[in-house]
N, CA, C and O atoms as a Tripos MOL2 file, in Angstrom:
@<TRIPOS>MOLECULE
protein
  236   235    59     0     0
PROTEIN
NO_CHARGES

@<TRIPOS>ATOM
      1 N          82.7090   96.9830   78.6010 N.3       1 MET1
      2 CA         81.5010   98.0980   78.6480 C.3       1 MET1
      3 C          80.5180   97.2690   79.3560 C.2       1 MET1
      4 O          79.6440   97.8000   80.0410 O.2       1 MET1
      5 N          80.6120   96.0060   79.2300 N.am      2 ILE2
      6 CA         79.4910   94.9650   80.2740 C.3       2 ILE2
      7 C          80.0270   95.0430   81.8100 C.2       2 ILE2
      8 O          81.1490   94.7130   82.1970 O.2       2 ILE2
      9 N          78.6050   95.7260   82.8470 N.am      3 GLY3
     10 CA         79.2550   95.5970   84.0530 C.3       3 GLY3
     11 C          79.8190   97.4360   84.2240 C.2       3 GLY3
     12 O          80.0660   98.0820   85.2430 O.2       3 GLY3
     13 N          79.8480   97.6910   83.2920 N.am      4 ILE4
     14 CA         80.2070   99.6280   83.4660 C.3       4 ILE4
     15 C          79.2170  100.8420   83.0470 C.2       4 ILE4
     16 O          79.0020  101.8560   83.7100 O.2       4 ILE4
     17 N          78.5820  100.4420   81.5910 N.am      5 HIS5
     18 CA         78.1340  101.2510   80.9710 C.3       5 HIS5
     19 C          76.7480  100.6700   80.4980 C.2       5 HIS5
     20 O          76.5030   99.5690   80.0050 O.2       5 HIS5
     21 N          76.0730  101.5190   80.7300 N.am      6 HIS6
     22 CA         74.4890  100.6720   80.3830 C.3       6 HIS6
     23 C          74.1500  101.0830   78.8170 C.2       6 HIS6
     24 O          73.3680  100.3660   78.1920 O.2       6 HIS6
     25 N          74.7420  102.2400   78.1880 N.am      7 HIS7
     26 CA         74.1230  102.4860   77.2690 C.3       7 HIS7
     27 C          75.8840  102.9960   76.6140 C.2       7 HIS7
     28 O          76.8290  103.1110   77.3950 O.2       7 HIS7
     29 N          76.0130  103.2260   75.1870 N.am      8 ILE8
     30 CA         77.1120  103.6260   74.8230 C.3       8 ILE8
     31 C          76.3990  104.3510   73.2760 C.2       8 ILE8
     32 O          75.9610  103.7150   72.3180 O.2       8 ILE8
     33 N          76.4790  106.0670   73.4570 N.am      9 ALA9
     34 CA         75.8910  106.4370   72.6650 C.3       9 ALA9
     35 C          77.2670  106.5140   71.9910 C.2       9 ALA9
     36 O          78.4020  106.2250   72.3690 O.2       9 ALA9
     37 N          76.5130  107.2450   70.3220 N.am     10 GLY10
     38 CA         77.6750  107.2990   69.1790 C.3      10 GLY10
     39 C          78.8380  108.4890   69.2310 C.2      10 GLY10
     40 O          80.0000  108.5210   68.8260 O.2      10 GLY10
     41 N          77.8780  109.5780   70.0070 N.am     11 LYS11
     42 CA         78.0150  110.7470   70.1490 C.3      11 LYS11
     43 C          79.5430  110.9130   70.7970 C.2      11 LYS11
     44 O          80.4960  111.6680   70.6030 O.2      11 LYS11
     45 N          79.2030  109.6340   71.7930 N.am     12 TYR12
     46 CA         81.0690  110.1350   72.7630 C.3      12 TYR12
     47 C          81.6520  108.8660   72.6050 C.2      12 TYR12
     48 O          82.7160  108.6080   73.1680 O.2      12 TYR12
     49 N          81.0660  108.0370   71.8930 N.am     13 LEU13
     50 CA         82.6280  106.9230   71.3810 C.3      13 LEU13
     51 C          83.6080  106.8540   71.4950 C.2      13 LEU13
     52 O          84.2250  105.8470   71.8420 O.2      13 LEU13
     53 N          84.2060  108.3060   71.1400 N.am     14 ASP14
     54 CA         85.4810  108.5390   71.7770 C.3      14 ASP14
     55 C          86.0700  108.7410   72.8240 C.2      14 ASP14
     56 O          87.2780  108.6050   73.0190 O.2      14 ASP14
     57 N          85.1890  109.1080   73.6380 N.am     15 ALA15
     58 CA         84.9940  108.8330   75.0540 C.3      15 ALA15
     59 C          85.1010  107.9220   75.7350 C.2      15 ALA15
     60 O          86.1240  107.7030   76.3830 O.2      15 ALA15
     61 N          83.9660  107.1030   75.7480 N.am     16 TYR16
     62 CA         84.3120  105.7470   76.5450 C.3      16 TYR16
     63 C          85.2960  104.7610   75.4100 C.2      16 TYR16
     64 O          85.2060  103.5360   75.3150 O.2      16 TYR16
     65 N          85.9000  105.3340   74.8900 N.am     17 ALA17
     66 CA         86.9350  104.8330   74.2230 C.3      17 ALA17
     67 C          88.1240  104.5460   75.0180 C.2      17 ALA17
     68 O          88.6090  103.5320   75.5220 O.2      17 ALA17
     69 N          88.4970  106.0600   74.9470 N.am     18 ALA18
     70 CA         89.5070  106.5970   75.6310 C.3      18 ALA18
     71 C          89.8400  106.1050   77.6600 C.2      18 ALA18
     72 O          90.8460  105.9990   78.3620 O.2      18 ALA18
     73 N          88.0460  105.9120   77.9170 N.am     19 GLU19
     74 CA         88.1850  105.7280   79.4210 C.3      19 GLU19
     75 C          88.5920  104.2280   79.5640 C.2      19 GLU19
     76 O          89.5000  104.0040   80.3640 O.2      19 GLU19
     77 N          87.8930  102.8710   78.7130 N.am     20 MET20
     78 CA         88.5080  101.8520   78.5800 C.3      20 MET20
     79 C          90.0460  101.2470   78.2870 C.2      20 MET20
     80 O          90.4630  100.1990   78.7810 O.2      20 MET20
     81 N          90.8750  102.1960   77.3020 N.am     21 ALA21
     82 CA         92.0070  102.3460   77.0850 C.3      21 ALA21
     83 C          92.7910  102.6710   78.2090 C.2      21 ALA21
     84 O          93.9930  102.4800   78.3890 O.2      21 ALA21
     85 N          91.5640  103.4230   79.2750 N.am     22 TRP22
     86 CA         92.7120  103.9790   80.0460 C.3      22 TRP22
     87 C          93.2330  102.9620   81.3960 C.2      22 TRP22
     88 O          94.2750  102.6860   81.9900 O.2      22 TRP22
     89 N          91.6500  102.5950   81.4390 N.am     23 ARG23
     90 CA         91.5480  101.3580   82.2790 C.3      23 ARG23
     91 C          92.5700  100.0430   81.7920 C.2      23 ARG23
     92 O          93.2550   99.5820   82.7050 O.2      23 ARG23
     93 N          92.6670   99.6470   80.9460 N.am     24 GLU24
     94 CA         94.2900   98.9930   80.2710 C.3      24 GLU24
     95 C          94.5540   99.2270   80.9960 C.2      24 GLU24
     96 O          94.3480   98.7700   82.1200 O.2      24 GLU24
     97 N          95.4580  100.5190   80.4450 N.am     25 ASP25
     98 CA         96.7220  100.6170   80.9460 C.3      25 ASP25
     99 C          97.0970  100.5160   82.0350 C.2      25 ASP25
    100 O          98.1860  100.0710   82.3980 O.2      25 ASP25
    101 N          95.6620  101.1900   83.1170 N.am     26 THR26
    102 CA         96.0560  101.3860   84.1210 C.3      26 THR26
    103 C          95.5890  100.2710   85.2800 C.2      26 THR26
    104 O          95.3730  100.5060   86.4690 O.2      26 THR26
    105 N          95.4730   98.6620   84.4020 N.am     27 ARG27
    106 CA         94.8840   97.9950   85.9430 C.3      27 ARG27
    107 C          95.8510   97.4670   86.5230 C.2      27 ARG27
    108 O          95.5580   96.5010   87.2280 O.2      27 ARG27
    109 N          97.3890   97.8920   86.4590 N.am     28 ARG28
    110 CA         97.8390   96.5490   87.4220 C.3      28 ARG28
    111 C          98.1400   97.6480   88.2760 C.2      28 ARG28
    112 O          98.1930   97.2200   89.4290 O.2      28 ARG28
    113 N          98.4640   99.4380   88.2110 N.am     29 VAL29
    114 CA         98.7950   99.8070   89.0750 C.3      29 VAL29
    115 C          97.6400  100.0480   90.1490 C.2      29 VAL29
    116 O          96.4400   99.9220   89.9060 O.2      29 VAL29
    117 N          98.2390  100.4470   91.4770 N.am     30 ALA30
    118 CA         97.2520  100.4130   92.9660 C.3      30 ALA30
    119 C          96.3010  101.0080   92.8320 C.2      30 ALA30
    120 O          96.6110  102.0780   92.3060 O.2      30 ALA30
    121 N          94.9300  100.9330   93.0600 N.am     31 ASN31
    122 CA         94.6340  101.9550   93.4650 C.3      31 ASN31
    123 C          94.3570  103.3430   93.9140 C.2      31 ASN31
    124 O          93.5470  104.0430   93.3070 O.2      31 ASN31
    125 N          95.0210  103.7750   94.9890 N.am     32 GLY32
    126 CA         95.2440  105.0670   95.3440 C.3      32 GLY32
    127 C          96.1800  105.8870   94.6760 C.2      32 GLY32
    128 O          96.2880  107.0990   94.8580 O.2      32 GLY32
    129 N          97.0680  104.9900   93.6550 N.am     33 THR33
    130 CA         97.8490  105.4120   92.9390 C.3      33 THR33
    131 C          96.9790  106.6200   91.5630 C.2      33 THR33
    132 O          97.1440  107.6920   90.9810 O.2      33 THR33
    133 N          95.8000  105.1610   91.7060 N.am     34 GLN34
    134 CA         94.7160  105.8500   90.4740 C.3      34 GLN34
    135 C          94.4910  106.9750   90.5720 C.2      34 GLN34
    136 O          94.7800  107.9930   89.9430 O.2      34 GLN34
    137 N          93.5810  106.5710   91.9810 N.am     35 PHE35
    138 CA         93.2140  107.9300   92.9870 C.3      35 PHE35
    139 C          93.5390  109.2960   92.4320 C.2      35 PHE35
    140 O          92.8820  110.1630   91.8560 O.2      35 PHE35
    141 N          95.1590  109.1330   92.9270 N.am     36 ALA36
    142 CA         96.0250  110.0540   92.5220 C.3      36 ALA36
    143 C          96.1490  110.9680   91.6690 C.2      36 ALA36
    144 O          96.0900  112.1880   91.8180 O.2      36 ALA36
    145 N          96.4030  110.0700   90.3500 N.am     37 MET37
    146 CA         96.7300  109.8320   89.2550 C.3      37 MET37
    147 C          95.3300  111.1840   88.6230 C.2      37 MET37
    148 O          95.5060  112.3790   88.3890 O.2      37 MET37
    149 N          94.2450  110.4890   88.5320 N.am     38 THR38
    150 CA         92.8330  110.7060   88.2320 C.3      38 THR38
    151 C          92.3190  112.4850   88.8670 C.2      38 THR38
    152 O          92.1750  113.5260   88.2250 O.2      38 THR38
    153 N          92.1680  112.2250   90.2380 N.am     39 VAL39
    154 CA         92.5930  114.5500   90.8060 C.3      39 VAL39
    155 C          93.4880  114.5390   90.2450 C.2      39 VAL39
    156 O          93.0040  115.2590   89.3720 O.2      39 VAL39
    157 N          94.2500  114.4050   89.9730 N.am     40 ALA40
    158 CA         96.0220  115.4500   89.7560 C.3      40 ALA40
    159 C          95.7910  115.6120   88.1160 C.2      40 ALA40
    160 O          96.5160  116.4660   87.6050 O.2      40 ALA40
    161 N          94.9040  114.9290   87.2380 N.am     41 ALA41
    162 CA         94.4110  115.4390   86.2720 C.3      41 ALA41
    163 C          93.5280  116.1710   86.3800 C.2      41 ALA41
    164 O          93.5740  117.1960   85.6990 O.2      41 ALA41
    165 N          92.5190  115.9760   87.1590 N.am     42 ALA42
    166 CA         91.3350  116.8020   87.2190 C.3      42 ALA42
    167 C          91.6730  117.9700   87.7680 C.2      42 ALA42
    168 O          90.8960  118.9200   87.8620 O.2      42 ALA42
    169 N          92.7650  117.9640   88.1330 N.am     43 MET43
    170 CA         92.9690  119.5960   88.7140 C.3      43 MET43
    171 C          93.5610  120.1660   88.0580 C.2      43 MET43
    172 O          93.5550  121.3770   88.2790 O.2      43 MET43
    173 N          94.3670  119.6870   86.9450 N.am     44 THR44
    174 CA         95.2700  120.1520   86.4420 C.3      44 THR44
    175 C          94.0740  120.6300   84.6880 C.2      44 THR44
    176 O          94.5250  121.4390   83.8760 O.2      44 THR44
    177 N          92.7840  120.0130   84.4820 N.am     45 ALA45
    178 CA         92.3070  120.3270   82.7730 C.3      45 ALA45
    179 C          91.1330  121.4490   83.5860 C.2      45 ALA45
    180 O          90.4540  121.6020   84.6010 O.2      45 ALA45
    181 N          91.5180  122.0710   82.2350 N.am     46 HIS46
    182 CA         90.5710  123.0790   82.3630 C.3      46 HIS46
    183 C          88.8650  122.7550   81.9820 C.2      46 HIS46
    184 O          88.7660  121.5450   81.7800 O.2      46 HIS46
    185 N          87.7560  123.3280   81.8510 N.am     47 GLN47
    186 CA         86.9400  123.5930   82.1640 C.3      47 GLN47
    187 C          86.1630  122.9310   80.7280 C.2      47 GLN47
    188 O          86.1640  123.6460   79.7270 O.2      47 GLN47
    189 N          85.6360  121.8320   80.6720 N.am     48 SER48
    190 CA         85.0900  121.2710   79.1400 C.3      48 SER48
    191 C          83.8720  121.5470   78.5730 C.2      48 SER48
    192 O          82.9080  121.1770   79.2420 O.2      48 SER48
    193 N          83.6430  122.0840   77.5460 N.am     49 ASP49
    194 CA         82.6980  122.7780   76.9540 C.3      49 ASP49
    195 C          81.8210  121.4050   76.8010 C.2      49 ASP49
    196 O          80.6320  121.2840   77.0990 O.2      49 ASP49
    197 N          82.6750  120.4090   76.2720 N.am     50 ARG50
    198 CA         81.2650  119.2570   75.3570 C.3      50 ARG50
    199 C          80.9540  118.4690   77.1870 C.2      50 ARG50
    200 O          79.8450  117.9440   77.2920 O.2      50 ARG50
    201 N          81.7970  118.4150   78.3790 N.am     51 TRP51
    202 CA         81.2270  117.7730   78.9330 C.3      51 TRP51
    203 C          80.0400  118.8170   80.2960 C.2      51 TRP51
    204 O          79.2160  118.2330   81.0000 O.2      51 TRP51
    205 N          80.2010  119.8640   80.3310 N.am     52 CYS52
    206 CA         79.8840  120.8450   81.1430 C.3      52 CYS52
    207 C          78.1170  120.6990   81.0850 C.2      52 CYS52
    208 O          77.6260  120.8380   79.9650 O.2      52 CYS52
    209 N          77.6120  120.5550   81.7000 N.am     53 GLY53
    210 CA         76.2350  121.1190   81.0730 C.3      53 GLY53
    211 C          75.4720  119.4920   80.9870 C.2      53 GLY53
    212 O          74.3620  119.2380   81.4550 O.2      53 GLY53
    213 N          76.3940  118.4830   80.2530 N.am     54 TYR54
    214 CA         75.5280  117.5890   79.6450 C.3      54 TYR54
    215 C          74.6790  117.0490   79.8070 C.2      54 TYR54
    216 O          74.2580  116.3840   78.8610 O.2      54 TYR54
    217 N          74.0130  117.0300   80.9770 N.am     55 TRP55
    218 CA         72.5690  116.4440   81.5480 C.3      55 TRP55
    219 C          71.6160  117.5250   81.0720 C.2      55 TRP55
    220 O          70.8090  117.2130   80.1970 O.2      55 TRP55
    221 N          71.6200  118.6740   81.5170 N.am     56 GLN56
    222 CA         70.8420  119.4540   80.8290 C.3      56 GLN56
    223 C          70.5870  120.0420   79.2190 C.2      56 GLN56
    224 O          69.8470  120.8780   78.7010 O.2      56 GLN56
    225 N          71.5550  119.1760   78.8000 N.am     57 ARG57
    226 CA         71.1340  119.8090   77.3470 C.3      57 ARG57
    227 C          70.0190  118.4960   76.5880 C.2      57 ARG57
    228 O          70.0530  117.2740   76.7330 O.2      57 ARG57
    229 N          69.3460  119.1280   75.9920 N.am     58 SER58
    230 CA         68.2990  117.6110   75.2460 C.3      58 SER58
    231 C          68.8540  117.1670   74.6370 C.2      58 SER58
    232 O          69.8770  117.5620   74.0780 O.2      58 SER58
    233 N          68.2210  116.0300   74.5670 N.am     59 ALA59
    234 CA         69.3340  114.8680   73.6180 C.3      59 ALA59
    235 C          69.0150  115.2160   72.1740 C.2      59 ALA59
    236 O          69.5840  114.6260   71.2560 O.2      59 ALA59
@<TRIPOS>BOND
     1     1     2 1
     2     2     3 1
     3     3     4 2
     4     3     5 am
     5     5     6 1
     6     6     7 1
     7     7     8 2
     8     7     9 am
     9     9    10 1
    10    10    11 1
    11    11    12 2
    12    11    13 am
    13    13    14 1
    14    14    15 1
    15    15    16 2
    16    15    17 am
    17    17    18 1
    18    18    19 1
    19    19    20 2
    20    19    21 am
    21    21    22 1
    22    22    23 1
    23    23    24 2
    24    23    25 am
    25    25    26 1
    26    26    27 1
    27    27    28 2
    28    27    29 am
    29    29    30 1
    30    30    31 1
    31    31    32 2
    32    31    33 am
    33    33    34 1
    34    34    35 1
    35    35    36 2
    36    35    37 am
    37    37    38 1
    38    38    39 1
    39    39    40 2
    40    39    41 am
    41    41    42 1
    42    42    43 1
    43    43    44 2
    44    43    45 am
    45    45    46 1
    46    46    47 1
    47    47    48 2
    48    47    49 am
    49    49    50 1
    50    50    51 1
    51    51    52 2
    52    51    53 am
    53    53    54 1
    54    54    55 1
    55    55    56 2
    56    55    57 am
    57    57    58 1
    58    58    59 1
    59    59    60 2
    60    59    61 am
    61    61    62 1
    62    62    63 1
    63    63    64 2
    64    63    65 am
    65    65    66 1
    66    66    67 1
    67    67    68 2
    68    67    69 am
    69    69    70 1
    70    70    71 1
    71    71    72 2
    72    71    73 am
    73    73    74 1
    74    74    75 1
    75    75    76 2
    76    75    77 am
    77    77    78 1
    78    78    79 1
    79    79    80 2
    80    79    81 am
    81    81    82 1
    82    82    83 1
    83    83    84 2
    84    83    85 am
    85    85    86 1
    86    86    87 1
    87    87    88 2
    88    87    89 am
    89    89    90 1
    90    90    91 1
    91    91    92 2
    92    91    93 am
    93    93    94 1
    94    94    95 1
    95    95    96 2
    96    95    97 am
    97    97    98 1
    98    98    99 1
    99    99   100 2
   100    99   101 am
   101   101   102 1
   102   102   103 1
   103   103   104 2
   104   103   105 am
   105   105   106 1
   106   106   107 1
   107   107   108 2
   108   107   109 am
   109   109   110 1
   110   110   111 1
   111   111   112 2
   112   111   113 am
   113   113   114 1
   114   114   115 1
   115   115   116 2
   116   115   117 am
   117   117   118 1
   118   118   119 1
   119   119   120 2
   120   119   121 am
   121   121   122 1
   122   122   123 1
   123   123   124 2
   124   123   125 am
   125   125   126 1
   126   126   127 1
   127   127   128 2
   128   127   129 am
   129   129   130 1
   130   130   131 1
   131   131   132 2
   132   131   133 am
   133   133   134 1
   134   134   135 1
   135   135   136 2
   136   135   137 am
   137   137   138 1
   138   138   139 1
   139   139   140 2
   140   139   141 am
   141   141   142 1
   142   142   143 1
   143   143   144 2
   144   143   145 am
   145   145   146 1
   146   146   147 1
   147   147   148 2
   148   147   149 am
   149   149   150 1
   150   150   151 1
   151   151   152 2
   152   151   153 am
   153   153   154 1
   154   154   155 1
   155   155   156 2
   156   155   157 am
   157   157   158 1
   158   158   159 1
   159   159   160 2
   160   159   161 am
   161   161   162 1
   162   162   163 1
   163   163   164 2
   164   163   165 am
   165   165   166 1
   166   166   167 1
   167   167   168 2
   168   167   169 am
   169   169   170 1
   170   170   171 1
   171   171   172 2
   172   171   173 am
   173   173   174 1
   174   174   175 1
   175   175   176 2
   176   175   177 am
   177   177   178 1
   178   178   179 1
   179   179   180 2
   180   179   181 am
   181   181   182 1
   182   182   183 1
   183   183   184 2
   184   183   185 am
   185   185   186 1
   186   186   187 1
   187   187   188 2
   188   187   189 am
   189   189   190 1
   190   190   191 1
   191   191   192 2
   192   191   193 am
   193   193   194 1
   194   194   195 1
   195   195   196 2
   196   195   197 am
   197   197   198 1
   198   198   199 1
   199   199   200 2
   200   199   201 am
   201   201   202 1
   202   202   203 1
   203   203   204 2
   204   203   205 am
   205   205   206 1
   206   206   207 1
   207   207   208 2
   208   207   209 am
   209   209   210 1
   210   210   211 1
   211   211   212 2
   212   211   213 am
   213   213   214 1
   214   214   215 1
   215   215   216 2
   216   215   217 am
   217   217   218 1
   218   218   219 1
   219   219   220 2
   220   219   221 am
   221   221   222 1
   222   222   223 1
   223   223   224 2
   224   223   225 am
   225   225   226 1
   226   226   227 1
   227   227   228 2
   228   227   229 am
   229   229   230 1
   230   230   231 1
   231   231   232 2
   232   231   233 am
   233   233   234 1
   234   234   235 1
   235   235   236 2
@<TRIPOS>SUBSTRUCTURE
     1 MET1         2 RESIDUE 1 A MET
     2 ILE2         6 RESIDUE 1 A ILE
     3 GLY3        10 RESIDUE 1 A GLY
     4 ILE4        14 RESIDUE 1 A ILE
     5 HIS5        18 RESIDUE 1 A HIS
     6 HIS6        22 RESIDUE 1 A HIS
     7 HIS7        26 RESIDUE 1 A HIS
     8 ILE8        30 RESIDUE 1 A ILE
     9 ALA9        34 RESIDUE 1 A ALA
    10 GLY10       38 RESIDUE 1 A GLY
    11 LYS11       42 RESIDUE 1 A LYS
    12 TYR12       46 RESIDUE 1 A TYR
    13 LEU13       50 RESIDUE 1 A LEU
    14 ASP14       54 RESIDUE 1 A ASP
    15 ALA15       58 RESIDUE 1 A ALA
    16 TYR16       62 RESIDUE 1 A TYR
    17 ALA17       66 RESIDUE 1 A ALA
    18 ALA18       70 RESIDUE 1 A ALA
    19 GLU19       74 RESIDUE 1 A GLU
    20 MET20       78 RESIDUE 1 A MET
    21 ALA21       82 RESIDUE 1 A ALA
    22 TRP22       86 RESIDUE 1 A TRP
    23 ARG23       90 RESIDUE 1 A ARG
    24 GLU24       94 RESIDUE 1 A GLU
    25 ASP25       98 RESIDUE 1 A ASP
    26 THR26      102 RESIDUE 1 A THR
    27 ARG27      106 RESIDUE 1 A ARG
    28 ARG28      110 RESIDUE 1 A ARG
    29 VAL29      114 RESIDUE 1 A VAL
    30 ALA30      118 RESIDUE 1 A ALA
    31 ASN31      122 RESIDUE 1 A ASN
    32 GLY32      126 RESIDUE 1 A GLY
    33 THR33      130 RESIDUE 1 A THR
    34 GLN34      134 RESIDUE 1 A GLN
    35 PHE35      138 RESIDUE 1 A PHE
    36 ALA36      142 RESIDUE 1 A ALA
    37 MET37      146 RESIDUE 1 A MET
    38 THR38      150 RESIDUE 1 A THR
    39 VAL39      154 RESIDUE 1 A VAL
    40 ALA40      158 RESIDUE 1 A ALA
    41 ALA41      162 RESIDUE 1 A ALA
    42 ALA42      166 RESIDUE 1 A ALA
    43 MET43      170 RESIDUE 1 A MET
    44 THR44      174 RESIDUE 1 A THR
    45 ALA45      178 RESIDUE 1 A ALA
    46 HIS46      182 RESIDUE 1 A HIS
    47 GLN47      186 RESIDUE 1 A GLN
    48 SER48      190 RESIDUE 1 A SER
    49 ASP49      194 RESIDUE 1 A ASP
    50 ARG50      198 RESIDUE 1 A ARG
    51 TRP51      202 RESIDUE 1 A TRP
    52 CYS52      206 RESIDUE 1 A CYS
    53 GLY53      210 RESIDUE 1 A GLY
    54 TYR54      214 RESIDUE 1 A TYR
    55 TRP55      218 RESIDUE 1 A TRP
    56 GLN56      222 RESIDUE 1 A GLN
    57 ARG57      226 RESIDUE 1 A ARG
    58 SER58      230 RESIDUE 1 A SER
    59 ALA59      234 RESIDUE 1 A ALA
């Protein structure tokens, strides 16, 4: 968490944990491959109701 996130909200704890797990699982994978994996996942994923416009919602 240190150096990556400034604050972790409990509401999104599962998402933060999933990201940290992905970082740990792919830490020995080349950066270009990680980028390709991320882009491929983003291009095949459906629009998220949870994350779409989250910065526009009130806390």
